[in-house]
C-alpha positions in Angstrom: 161.6 115.7 180.4 164.0 118.6 181.0 166.4 116.3 182.8 166.4 113.8 179.9 167.0 116.6 177.4 169.9 117.8 179.5 171.4 114.3 179.6 171.0 114.0 175.8 172.6 117.4 175.3 175.5 116.4 177.5 176.0 113.2 175.6 175.9 115.0 172.3 178.4 117.6 173.5 180.7 115.0 174.9 180.5 113.0 171.6 181.3 116.1 169.5 184.3 116.9 171.8 185.6 113.3 171.5 185.2 113.3 167.7 187.0 116.7 167.4 189.8 115.5 169.7 190.2 112.4 167.6 190.3 114.4 164.4 192.9 116.8 165.9 195.0 113.9 167.1 194.8 112.2 163.7 195.8 115.4 161.9 198.7 115.9 164.3 199.8 112.3 163.7 199.6 112.7 159.9 201.3 116.0 160.0 204.2 114.8 162.2 204.7 111.3 160.7 207.9 111.5 158.6 207.5 111.0 154.9 208.6 107.6 153.7 212.0 107.5 152.1 212.8 105.1 149.3 216.0 103.2 149.4 218.6 105.7 148.3 220.9 103.0 146.8 218.0 101.7 144.7 216.6 105.1 143.9 219.4 107.7 144.1 217.8 110.4 141.8 215.4 112.7 143.6 213.2 115.6 142.5 210.3 117.8 143.4 207.1 118.8 141.6 205.8 122.3 142.2 203.3 125.0 141.2 202.6 128.6 142.2 201.0 127.2 145.4 204.6 126.5 146.6 205.4 130.3 146.5 208.9 131.7 145.9 211.5 128.9 145.8 215.2 129.2 146.3 216.2 126.6 143.7 219.9 126.9 144.5 219.2 125.7 148.0 217.0 122.9 146.6 219.9 121.8 144.4 222.4 122.0 147.3 220.0 119.8 149.4 220.7 117.0 146.9 217.8 117.2 144.5 218.3 116.6 140.8 215.1 117.7 139.0 211.9 119.8 139.2 208.7 119.2 137.4 206.8 122.5 137.2 203.1 123.2 136.6 202.5 124.9 133.3 198.8 124.7 132.6 195.4 123.3 133.5 192.3 122.7 131.4 191.7 124.9 128.4 192.8 128.3 129.6 194.6 128.3 133.0 198.3 129.1 132.9 200.3 128.9 136.1 201.5 132.4 137.0 205.0 131.2 138.1 205.7 128.7 135.4 208.1 130.8 133.4 210.1 132.1 136.4 210.2 128.7 138.1 211.4 127.1 134.9 214.1 129.7 134.4 215.3 129.7 138.0 215.4 125.9 138.4 217.5 125.6 135.2 219.8 128.3 136.4 220.3 126.4 139.6 221.4 123.3 137.6 218.3 121.2 138.0 216.8 119.2 135.2 213.4 120.6 134.4 210.0 119.4 133.1 206.5 120.7 132.9 203.1 119.3 133.7 199.5 119.9 132.6 196.6 119.2 135.0 194.0 117.4 132.9 190.4 118.5 133.3 187.7 115.9 133.0 185.1 118.5 132.0 186.7 120.2 129.0 187.7 119.4 125.4 190.9 117.5 124.9 192.0 119.4 121.8 191.6 122.8 123.5 193.6 121.5 126.5 196.4 120.4 124.1 196.4 123.9 122.5 196.7 125.5 126.0 199.7 123.3 126.9 201.4 123.6 123.6 201.1 127.4 123.7 202.8 127.6 127.1 205.6 125.2 126.1 206.4 126.8 122.8 210.1 127.3 122.2 210.9 126.2 125.7 213.6 123.7 126.4 212.7 120.8 128.7 214.7 117.8 129.9 211.6 115.6 130.5 208.7 114.7 128.3 205.6 116.8 129.1 203.6 115.3 132.0 199.8 115.0 131.9 198.3 114.7 135.4 195.2 112.5 135.4 193.4 112.3 138.8 189.9 112.8 140.2 191.1 115.0 143.0 190.5 118.6 141.8 188.1 117.4 139.1 184.3 117.5 139.1 182.2 114.4 139.6 179.7 113.1 137.1 181.9 112.3 134.1 182.0 108.8 132.7 185.4 107.1 132.5 184.8 106.4 128.7 184.4 110.2 128.1 187.5 111.0 130.2 189.6 108.4 128.3 188.3 109.8 125.0 189.2 113.3 125.9 192.7 112.2 127.0 193.2 110.4 123.8 192.3 113.5 121.9 194.8 115.6 123.9 197.6 113.1 123.4 196.9 112.9 119.7 197.3 116.6 119.3 200.4 117.1 121.4 202.1 114.2 119.8 201.3 115.6 116.3 203.4 118.6 117.3 206.3 116.3 118.3 205.8 116.4 122.0 206.7 113.3 124.0 204.5 112.5 127.1 204.6 111.0 130.6 201.3 110.2 132.3 200.9 110.9 136.0 198.3 109.3 138.3 197.6 107.6 141.6 196.9 103.9 141.8 193.1 104.2 141.9 192.9 106.5 138.9 195.6 104.5 137.1 193.3 101.5 137.4 190.2 103.5 136.4 191.6 105.4 133.4 195.1 104.3 132.3 195.4 100.6 132.8 194.9 98.8 129.5 194.4 102.0 127.7 197.7 103.9 127.7 200.3 101.2 128.4 202.7 102.6 125.7 203.3 105.8 127.8 205.8 106.1 130.6 204.0 106.2 134.0 204.6 108.5 136.9 202.8 106.8 139.8 201.7 108.5 143.1 202.0 106.0 146.0 202.9 106.5 149.6 204.1 102.9 149.9 206.3 100.9 147.5 204.3 100.8 144.2 202.5 97.5 143.7 204.1 94.8 141.7 202.5 94.7 138.2 202.4 98.4 137.8 205.1 99.4 135.3 206.3 102.8 136.3 209.3 105.1 135.6 208.7 107.8 138.1 207.4 107.6 141.6 205.9 110.3 143.7 206.3 109.0 147.2 205.2 111.9 149.4 203.1 115.1 149.4 204.6 116.1 152.8 208.2 116.6 152.1 210.3 119.4 153.6 213.1 120.7 151.4 215.6 123.5 152.1 214.6 126.5 150.0 210.9 125.8 150.0 208.4 127.1 152.6 205.9 124.5 153.6 205.3 121.0 152.3 206.3 119.8 148.8 205.9 116.7 146.7 208.9 114.4 146.6 209.7 112.0 143.8 212.3 109.6 142.5 212.9 108.1 139.1 214.3 104.9 137.8 218.0 105.5 137.0 217.9 103.9 133.5 215.0 106.1 132.5 216.6 109.2 133.9 219.8 108.5 131.9 217.7 108.0 128.8 216.2 111.5 128.9 
């Protein structure tokens, strides 16, 4: 009996070691796989999106590295304001980057109150991009019906547009299919996709990596491009 238990223990330990080794190897592979790079001739305009999680940024070095714009987190939900929004906005503009702001949309809070939070942070601030509303399940709680999320998003959009604010909607493909497709087709779309966006998705901006390395920023940063005609129309 003890011998059998010992064998089973050894098998379990070996299995755990093998699984841990696989996970480590996979993480190393992901961490060291270069971010995809869209065709520069087709998509020459490049930008970053950032929040306080990216820490202090040397925007002059970002600009000198060839980047054209920065989309900066302003708010989330009904009461969160990004602590570095104002400084990031000012410093990015001083460096010569075009600037925009985004709001992380919460599934579990009122759309009108979220609109008030965003409008309060953007008041009297000059932006080169329409305000971005980030709609994604990652970072949101489970248990909210799609119909409720869509209704709250409609409420937010109605209130910000009443104040004259133009809007871009950001999402990944799965959440685009779940919440945006067929419901918000009149809004410009900023799609997150680590491969070329699928045919049939009409997008204006494309986030192609979460693992970019940019001079002037410590750690990984999101990388983006934008269709040239849309960029010129801003």
